[in-house]
N, C-alpha and C positions, 0 to 999 in steps of 0.2 A: 380427532377421533381415535379410537383405539382398535376396536375390531371392525373391519370393513366388510367382512364376508362371513355369513353365517349359514350353517346347515344344522337342523335340529339334531341333537346328540344321538337320540335313539335310532334315527334313520340314517346316520352318516354313511355307514358302509353301503347300504342299498342305494342311497341317493347318489353316491359317486358313480356307480355303474349306470344308473338311469340318466344322469346328467351328461355323461360322456356319449351315451347313445343319442340323446337329444341333440348334442352338439354336432354329431356327424350327419344328422338328417335335416339340418336347418336350412338357412336362408340363402337367397340370391342377392347379390349386391345391387342396390338401386342405381338409377341414373344420377349423375352428379347434381347435387342440390335439390333433389326431389325425393319425397318418400316413395318407397317401392315395396313390393310384396315380399314377405318373408319366404315364400315358396312360389315357384312359378304357377300361375293360374289361381292363386288364392289372394285374399286380402291381407294387408299388413297385420301381423299378429302382435303388434305392440312391443312391449319390453321383453317378452319371454319371461321365464322364471327368474326371479331376482335373487342375486347372491351378495350384493354389496350396496352400502349406502354411505353417503358422506355429505359434509357441509364444507363448501369452499370458503375459507376465511377471507378471501379477497372481496367478496360481495355478499356472503351469506346464502348463496344459491344452494339448493338441495340437489344432490345427484343420486341416481340409482343405476346400478350395473346389473345387466342380465344377459340371458342367452342371446338376445338380439341387439346388443349394443350398450352404450353408455348414454343415459338420458338425464337431461336437466328437468327437474320437476317444477312446473309453473302453474299458476291458477288456471290456465287454459288447458293443461295436460302435460304429458311427458314428451319432451322434444328430444328426438334422437340426435346426438351430437355428430356433426359432420357426415350425416347419412351413412355411418359406418355400422355394419352388422356383425362385428367380431363378437364371439362368445366370451364375455368377460366374467371370469369366475372370481378369483381373488381380486380385491379392490380396496384401496385405502387412499385417503387424502392426507398428504404429509406437509402441505404448506399452501400458501396462496397460489391457486391455479396449478398446483403440482400434485399429480396423482401417480400412484403405482398400481399395476394390475398384472394379471396373468390370465391364462385361458387358451382359447383356440381362435384362429382366424376364420373368417367366413369361408365356407367350402368353395366358393367361386372366386376367391381372391387369387388372381394370377401370379402374384408375387410370393404367395405362401410357400415356404420351403418345408414346413413341418406342421403337424397337427397341434403342436404345443408351442405357445408363445414364449415360454420362460418368463423372465421378469421384464416388463416394459414400463416406460416412464413417459408421462406427458407433463410439459411445463406451460401448456396453454389450455388448461381445463378440458382435456380430451379431444381437442381439435386434431392434434397429431400425436403420434406415439413413436418412441425410439426404443429399440431393443437394448437392454442393459446387459443381460447375461442369461445363460441356461436355455437359450432357444433350442427347441427340439428335444429338450431333456426334461424340464420341470413343468408341472402344471400345478401352480400354487392355488389351493382352495381357501387359504387364509393368509393374509399378509398383515404383520404388526410392526410398526415402527416404535421402538422403545429407546428413545434417546440415541446413543451411538450404534445401537444394535437393531438390525432388521431381521425379523423372524418370518419364515415362510413354512407352510405346511404343504408338502408335495404329495398330491393325491396318487401319484404313480407308485410311491414307495411307502406311504404313511410315515414319512420321516420329517423331523424338524430340521430345517436348514437355518443357519444363522450367518449373518454378514455384518462386518464392522466397517466396510468401505462402500456403503450405499448400494450394496447388491452387486458390485463388480465381481467379487469372489465370495465363495461360501464354504462353510464348514458343516458337515453332516453330523447331526446329533441324534437324539433318541428317536426310536420308531414307536409311535403310539397310534392307536385307532381313533384319532381325534376328529371332531367335526368343527371345532371352533377354538381359536386362540385369543388370549387377551394378555396385554402387557402395558407397561407405562414407563415413560422416560425417567421418572423419579426412582424407579427400582428396576433397572434394565436387566438384571439377572433373574428376575422373577417372571415366570410364565405360567399362566393358567390355561387349562384345556378341558373342554367338555368331551367326554367319551361315552360309549355305551354303558360303561360301568360307573358313571358318575363323574364328578369334578376331580381333576388331578392338578398337581401343583409342582413346579420346579423352582428351585432356588439357585441353580447352577447354570442358568442360561439355556435350559432345554436339554441338558445332557442326560439328566435323570428326572423321573417324575414319581410322585407318591400320591396315592389315592386319598382324597379328603373324605373322612368317614361321615356318614349321616347326611349327605347332600341330597336335597330334593331333586326330582327329575327336571333337569334344565335343558332348555333349547339353545340358549346362548348366554355368554357372560362377557362383561366389560370391566375394565379397570380404569375408570376415569380420573382417579387420583391414587397416589402411592398407598394410602390406607383405606381405600374404598373400592368395593366391588358392587356391580349392579348386574343382576341376572334376570332373565325371563324364564319363568317356569313353563313347562310344557302346556299348562292350562291357561297361560296368558298373564299370570300374576307377575308383578314387578317386585323383585326381592333385593333390597340393598343388604350388604354385609361388609365385613372387614377382613376376616381371615378365612372365609369359606366354611367355617364350622357352625356358624349361627346366622340366621336370616330373619328379617322381618318383612311383612307385606306392606308395601307403600301404595300400590295402585294396581290397575289391571288394564290390559289392552281392551279396545272396544269389544262388545259382546260378540262372541262367535269367532273372534280372530285367533287363529292358531299360529303361534310365533315361529318365524324361520330365521330372521336376521335382526341383530341389534347393533347399533352404533351409538357411541357416546361422544358427541362433539365437545361436551364439557360435563361436569357432574350433574348439571340441571338440564342440558339440551340433549335429548335422546331422539333417535330415529329407530323405527322398527318396521319390518315387513312381515306380513303373514303369508301363509301358504297359498292364499288366493292372489298374491302379489300386490295387494293393497299396501300403501305406506302410511304409517302413523307417526305423528310428531308430538313430543312432550317438551315443554319448556319449564317444567317444575319438578324435574327429577323422576318422572314416571307416575306422579299422582293423577294427572289428567292427560288425556290424549285427544288430538284432532287428526282426522283422516285427511291427508294432503294429496293422496293419489289413489284412484281406483283403476284397475286395469282396463275397464271399458271407457275410460275418459282420456286415452292417450292422444297426443297431438296429431296423429296420423288421420284422425277422423273416423276410425273404425272401432 
């Protein structure tokens, strides 16, 4: 996958404030091994707003990350992994059973030392997490692994962070009002970002960005191959392109779906979440889509 966490470009600035407010008012931790309420005295609220999607290459399982945890998407519903309610913002799958994430701990986590998780890693498909770096400092709302370089978009500063040692140390680069990042291992110095002013492009590892002229209104962009971009327009159209200056229409999300998140597990295998937190899957590069999760069908039974 390339982008694991998406916020619609035109709403990025407002969304950051709203999401952090939601994080601070959220859930209580359930009893070990049992689903529990997101807030005391209320029923379980399911995934919460979704921010990341991914496919585990170990077994092909689909995962969704949201305000109320990381979930494995199954035919029976969304199963919260390890009954953990951490607010998972940035999220990316980097290998078999290996995930990177950022966000905020559950407010009732007695071990939480800070409202910001920094960069965390799981090597057992989100069963457990280990802090890698930037705890208490960074809140990455997008994480992109591009070969040797890991890029993070820190919502606290609107700054691109870059690491060449798997996130152990970071270099701060450009500050841009971005909602989404995309990059690919084949061109690790190239970074794409959706902003309120349209698509922007960096060829120096995120140190500087230039606006791509004539871009349609985009909610999210992916780079599934070195010479290929796939974007979701704000109206749900699937737009493939190569250099950001010209786009064609390949398909469209299901009727009424307003896109919020896009992930490309491959050039043909795409996942998208809409603003209702339904998840849609395409296996033909976005030409056709199947809804694989609706928020009222989560595994908690509510």
